KEKE-3310 file (N, C-alpha, C; in steps of 0.2 Angstrom, whole numbers, plus 5000, padded with zeros to 4 digits):
npx = (5406:5401:5393:5383:5377:5373:5364:5355:5350:5344:5334:5326:5322:5314:5304:5299:5294:5284:5274:5269:5258:5246:5247:5244:5231:5224:5226:5219:5206:5202:5204:5198:5185:5183:5184:5173:5163:5164:5161:5148:5142:5143:5135:5123:5121:5121:5117:5122:5135:5138:5135:5146:5157:5153:5156:5170:5173:5174:5172:5157:5150:5140:5141:5154:5153:5145:5153:5165:5160:5155:5167:5174:5165:5163:5176:5182:5175:5180:5194:5194:5190:5200:5201:5205:5215:5227:5224:5213:5218:5227:5217:5211:5221:5224:5212:5213:5225:5220:5210:5218:5224:5213:5204:5212:5223:5231:5237:5244:5253:5261:5269:5283:5287:5278:5276:5267:5255:5252:5251:5241:5230:5214:5214:5226:5228:5220:5226:5239:5236:5230:5242:5250:5244:5244:5258:5263:5254:5240:5242:5243:5230:5218:5207:5212:5225:5220:5214:5225:5233:5224:5223:5237:5238:5230:5238:5248:5255:5247:5255:5265:5262)
npy = (4188:4201:4197:4190:4201:4209:4200:4198:4211:4212:4203:4208:4220:4215:4209:4220:4227:4219:4222:4234:4236:4230:4239:4251:4248:4247:4261:4268:4262:4265:4279:4284:4280:4288:4301:4300:4299:4311:4320:4317:4320:4334:4337:4333:4342:4355:4368:4373:4370:4379:4391:4391:4392:4405:4413:4411:4419:4414:4416:4415:4405:4395:4388:4384:4376:4366:4361:4357:4347:4337:4334:4328:4317:4310:4309:4302:4290:4286:4285:4275:4264:4264:4270:4282:4286:4294:4307:4310:4310:4320:4331:4330:4332:4345:4351:4349:4356:4369:4369:4369:4382:4391:4388:4383:4391:4395:4383:4379:4389:4386:4376:4374:4380:4374:4359:4349:4355:4357:4344:4339:4345:4345:4343:4336:4321:4318:4325:4318:4305:4307:4312:4301:4292:4299:4300:4287:4279:4269:4256:4237:4231:4238:4247:4255:4248:4236:4241:4247:4236:4229:4239:4239:4226:4227:4235:4228:4223:4213:4204:4202:4192)
npz = (5358:5354:5343:5350:5357:5347:5341:5351:5352:5340:5341:5352:5346:5335:5343:5350:5340:5335:5343:5339:5330:5338:5348:5342:5337:5349:5354:5343:5344:5358:5359:5348:5351:5362:5356:5348:5357:5364:5354:5351:5363:5363:5352:5357:5366:5360:5360:5373:5370:5360:5366:5375:5365:5361:5372:5372:5362:5349:5332:5322:5331:5332:5320:5321:5332:5328:5318:5325:5334:5324:5318:5328:5332:5319:5315:5326:5325:5312:5315:5325:5317:5308:5296:5283:5291:5294:5288:5296:5309:5308:5307:5319:5328:5325:5329:5343:5346:5343:5353:5365:5362:5362:5372:5383:5386:5396:5401:5389:5389:5400:5396:5396:5409:5418:5416:5420:5422:5408:5403:5410:5406:5398:5383:5381:5381:5371:5360:5360:5357:5344:5338:5339:5330:5318:5316:5317:5309:5306:5309:5307:5309:5302:5292:5282:5280:5274:5262:5256:5253:5244:5234:5230:5225:5213:5205:5200:5185:5172:5164:5173:5182)
capx = (5402:5398:5388:5378:5374:5369:5358:5350:5347:5339:5328:5323:5319:5309:5299:5296:5291:5278:5269:5267:5251:5242:5246:5241:5224:5222:5225:5214:5200:5200:5204:5193:5179:5183:5183:5166:5158:5164:5158:5141:5139:5143:5129:5117:5120:5123:5116:5127:5142:5138:5136:5153:5161:5152:5160:5177:5174:5175:5168:5152:5150:5135:5144:5160:5152:5143:5159:5169:5156:5154:5173:5175:5161:5165:5184:5183:5173:5185:5200:5193:5190:5206:5199:5208:5218:5232:5221:5208:5222:5229:5212:5209:5227:5223:5207:5216:5229:5215:5207:5223:5225:5207:5201:5216:5229:5236:5240:5248:5258:5265:5272:5290:5287:5275:5273:5261:5249:5251:5249:5235:5224:5209:5216:5233:5228:5217:5231:5244:5233:5230:5249:5253:5241:5247:5265:5265:5249:5235:5244:5241:5223:5215:5204:5217:5229:5217:5213:5231:5234:5219:5225:5243:5237:5227:5242:5252:5253:5245:5260:5270:5259)
capy = (4192:4206:4194:4189:4207:4210:4195:4200:4218:4211:4199:4213:4225:4212:4208:4226:4229:4215:4225:4240:4235:4229:4245:4256:4246:4249:4268:4270:4260:4268:4286:4285:4280:4294:4307:4300:4301:4319:4324:4315:4324:4341:4337:4332:4349:4360:4375:4374:4370:4385:4396:4391:4395:4412:4416:4411:4424:4411:4418:4410:4400:4390:4384:4381:4371:4360:4358:4353:4341:4332:4332:4323:4311:4306:4308:4297:4283:4284:4283:4268:4258:4264:4273:4288:4287:4300:4314:4311:4311:4327:4336:4330:4335:4353:4352:4349:4362:4375:4369:4372:4389:4395:4386:4381:4394:4395:4376:4379:4394:4383:4370:4374:4382:4369:4354:4346:4359:4356:4337:4338:4348:4340:4341:4333:4314:4317:4327:4313:4299:4309:4312:4294:4289:4303:4299:4280:4276:4265:4249:4232:4230:4244:4247:4258:4243:4232:4245:4248:4229:4228:4243:4237:4220:4229:4239:4223:4222:4206:4200:4200:4187)
capz = (5363:5350:5339:5354:5359:5340:5340:5357:5350:5334:5344:5356:5341:5332:5348:5352:5333:5334:5348:5337:5328:5343:5352:5338:5337:5356:5354:5339:5347:5364:5358:5343:5354:5366:5352:5345:5363:5366:5348:5351:5368:5360:5347:5361:5370:5355:5363:5378:5367:5356:5371:5377:5360:5360:5378:5371:5357:5343:5326:5320:5336:5331:5315:5323:5337:5324:5314:5330:5336:5319:5317:5334:5331:5313:5315:5331:5322:5307:5319:5328:5312:5304:5289:5282:5298:5295:5288:5302:5315:5307:5308:5326:5331:5324:5334:5350:5347:5344:5360:5369:5361:5363:5379:5389:5384:5402:5401:5384:5391:5405:5393:5399:5416:5423:5411:5423:5420:5401:5401:5414:5403:5394:5377:5380:5379:5364:5356:5360:5353:5337:5335:5338:5324:5313:5315:5316:5305:5309:5310:5303:5310:5300:5285:5278:5278:5270:5256:5253:5250:5238:5229:5228:5220:5207:5201:5197:5178:5171:5162:5178:5186)
cpx = (5398:5392:5382:5374:5370:5363:5352:5346:5342:5333:5323:5319:5313:5303:5295:5292:5284:5272:5266:5260:5246:5241:5243:5233:5221:5221:5220:5207:5198:5199:5199:5186:5178:5181:5175:5161:5158:5160:5150:5138:5139:5137:5123:5116:5123:5122:5121:5134:5143:5139:5143:5158:5159:5156:5167:5178:5176:5170:5163:5151:5146:5138:5150:5159:5149:5149:5164:5166:5156:5161:5175:5171:5163:5172:5185:5181:5178:5192:5199:5193:5196:5205:5201:5211:5222:5228:5216:5212:5225:5224:5210:5215:5226:5217:5209:5221:5225:5212:5212:5224:5219:5205:5205:5223:5234:5240:5245:5254:5263:5269:5279:5290:5284:5272:5267:5255:5247:5248:5243:5229:5220:5212:5222:5232:5225:5222:5237:5242:5233:5237:5252:5250:5244:5254:5266:5260:5245:5237:5241:5233:5219:5212:5209:5222:5226:5216:5220:5234:5230:5222:5232:5243:5234:5232:5247:5250:5251:5250:5266:5268:5260)
cpy = (4197:4203:4192:4195:4209:4206:4197:4206:4216:4207:4204:4218:4222:4211:4214:4229:4225:4218:4231:4240:4234:4236:4251:4255:4249:4257:4270:4268:4264:4276:4288:4285:4286:4300:4306:4301:4308:4322:4323:4319:4331:4342:4337:4338:4354:4367:4377:4375:4377:4391:4397:4394:4403:4416:4416:4416:4421:4414:4413:4404:4394:4385:4381:4375:4365:4357:4354:4347:4336:4330:4327:4317:4307:4304:4302:4290:4281:4282:4276:4263:4258:4266:4280:4291:4293:4306:4315:4313:4318:4332:4336:4333:4343:4355:4353:4355:4368:4375:4371:4380:4393:4394:4385:4385:4395:4388:4376:4383:4391:4377:4369:4375:4377:4364:4350:4349:4358:4349:4335:4341:4343:4338:4337:4325:4313:4319:4321:4307:4301:4310:4305:4291:4293:4301:4291:4276:4272:4258:4244:4231:4236:4244:4250:4253:4238:4235:4246:4241:4228:4232:4241:4231:4222:4233:4234:4222:4215:4202:4198:4194:4180)
cpz = (5359:5346:5344:5356:5352:5340:5345:5355:5345:5337:5348:5351:5337:5337:5350:5346:5333:5339:5345:5334:5333:5347:5348:5337:5344:5356:5349:5342:5353:5362:5353:5346:5359:5362:5350:5351:5364:5360:5349:5357:5366:5356:5351:5365:5366:5357:5368:5375:5363:5360:5374:5371:5359:5366:5376:5365:5350:5337:5324:5325:5335:5325:5317:5328:5333:5321:5319:5332:5331:5318:5322:5333:5325:5313:5320:5328:5316:5310:5321:5323:5307:5297:5288:5288:5299:5294:5293:5308:5314:5309:5316:5330:5331:5329:5341:5351:5347:5351:5365:5368:5364:5370:5384:5388:5390:5403:5395:5386:5396:5402:5396:5406:5420:5418:5414:5422:5412:5400:5406:5411:5399:5387:5376:5378:5372:5359:5355:5356:5346:5334:5334:5331:5318:5311:5313:5311:5309:5311:5306:5303:5309:5293:5280:5275:5273:5263:5253:5250:5244:5233:5226:5223:5214:5203:5198:5189:5176:5168:5167:5183:5183)
residu = (MET:SER:ASP:ARG:ILE:ILE:ARG:LEU:ASN:ASP:LEU:PHE:ARG:LYS:GLY:ALA:SER:SER:LEU:GLN:SER:PRO:LEU:LEU:LEU:ALA:VAL:ARG:LEU:TYR:TRP:GLY:TRP:GLN:PHE:ALA:GLN:THR:GLY:TRP:GLY:LYS:LEU:GLN:HIS:LEU:SER:ARG:PHE:THR:SER:TYR:PHE:PHE:GLN:LEU:GLY:ILE:PRO:LEU:PRO:HIS:LEU:ALA:ALA:ILE:PHE:VAL:ALA:LEU:LEU:GLU:LEU:CYS:GLY:GLY:ILE:LEU:MET:ALA:ILE:GLY:LEU:PHE:SER:ARG:PRO:VAL:ALA:LEU:ALA:LEU:ALA:ILE:ASP:MET:ILE:VAL:ALA:TYR:ILE:VAL:ALA:ASP:SER:SER:ALA:LEU:ALA:SER:PHE:PHE:SER:ASN:PRO:GLY:ASN:PHE:TYR:GLY:ALA:ASP:PRO:PHE:THR:PHE:LEU:ALA:ALA:SER:LEU:ILE:VAL:LEU:ILE:PHE:GLY:PRO:GLY:PHE:PHE:ALA:LEU:ASP:THR:ILE:PHE:ASP:ARG:PHE:ILE:ASP:ARG:ARG:LYS:ILE:PRO:LYS:ASN:ASP:ILE)
# end
């Protein structure tokens, strides 16, 4: 009986693990696209976005607005194609944490007292997607994975082949 349970558990684990890369691909494609769209929208309405940063009291609001818009646009594209995935995911996660702190502090403060307010805030899903890619990596279907394989093959000494 215990062998059967162990085999079923192994089968389940292998089946669930096989879904990891397609799930990571879906997260990267969808949320990378969403980041890129929001970054592009901020660039298209840079004066409005700069005014918003000015109202929030962010130092150097124009430069900060350009930085955030370009980070989200370029970071979203890089996340979607799976290039420099973890560093980009870290930068985007920090961007969303700062968004919580500066623009949605009441939602951040309600993390324990009213979790619905926290996960209902705009930065939540962007932060969650960034953290998923940061923690689990880009998955099999990513340029990072292709480059890693190419680099690993080049490191094999010639006499070992």
